[in-house]
N, C-alpha and C positions, 0 to 999 in steps of 0.2 A: 352258357356254361359259366357258372360263378366259382371263384375259388372258395376255399373254406376260411371264413372269418377275415382274412386279410384283403383289404381293397386296394388294388394297384390299378393305375392308369392302362388303357388298352395297350398303349405303346410299350408296356414293360418297365418304365422308368419309376423308380422308387424316390422318396424325399430325400434332399440332399443333407438333411440333418438328422437322420436317423443313426447316424455312427458316432454323433457327439454325444458324450457320456456326461450327465448332470453331476455337480458336487453333492456330495452327502449333506442333507439338512442339520443345521447346527440346533442344539437344543435352547429352549428359552433362556436357561440360566448362562450359557455361554454367550448368547446374543447380549445380554444385558452386562456382562463383563467386557465384552469388547467395546459397547458404548460407554461405559465407564472409563475406561481407560483412554477412549478417544476425547471424552470430554477433559480428563486430566491433562493430556497432551496439549490440548487447545488452550487451557488455563495458563499452563507452563509458558506456552508460545507467547501468550498475551503479555504475561509478566516480563519475559525478557524483552520484548519489543517496547514496553513503556519503560524499563530500564534504558534501554539503548536511547530512546526518544529524549529522555530527561538529560542523559549525559551530553548529548548532542545539543540540547537547548543550552545547557550551560557552558560547554564550550562556545556557543556562538556568542552567549552574553559578555564570557570574558575577552573574547577578540573584540566584540563591539566596544568595550570598555577601554583596551588597549588603544584601539583605533582612534577612539573618540578624544582621548587624552593627547595624543601626537598630532590631532587636527589643528589648523591654524584657520582662524575665520576674521572676517571683517564685517561690521555692521554698517549697512548701506542706508544712511539717513537720507539722502536725497534721491528719490524714486526717479528723477529724469535720466539718471546714469543708466537704470535699467533698459529704458526706451533707446537709449545710444548703443548700447553693447550689441555684439554680434551674436549668431545662432550659437556659435561653438561656445562661447562664455555664457551664455544662458542656460545651456545643459548642466553647466557645472554648478550653477546656483541651486541652493535650497533652501527651504525656510526651515528654522529652528527656534524654539523656543530659549531665549536668551536667559531666562530665570534659571532653567535646569542646567545650563551650560555652566554656571557660574559655581 
């Protein structure tokens, strides 16, 4: 005994997804418009991020300039002093180019 056209399992269960309704398809022109809008928004987002990054970089440069002007430093000519220093003192040491500092 076969039913007319619709195939169902013997147990009588039907598929779970039969009740889900699909969205109506969008026309080609609508899809193109949506893609163009998405591209525009991505470009705007990139521009905003670039501006923010530039501002942050400029702020960091200004901070470094103010910090470097307030820094005091000593030139170590005798390298044997470095060998005698403790670990805590060695951590605070940094190499810098003297020509750029002046």
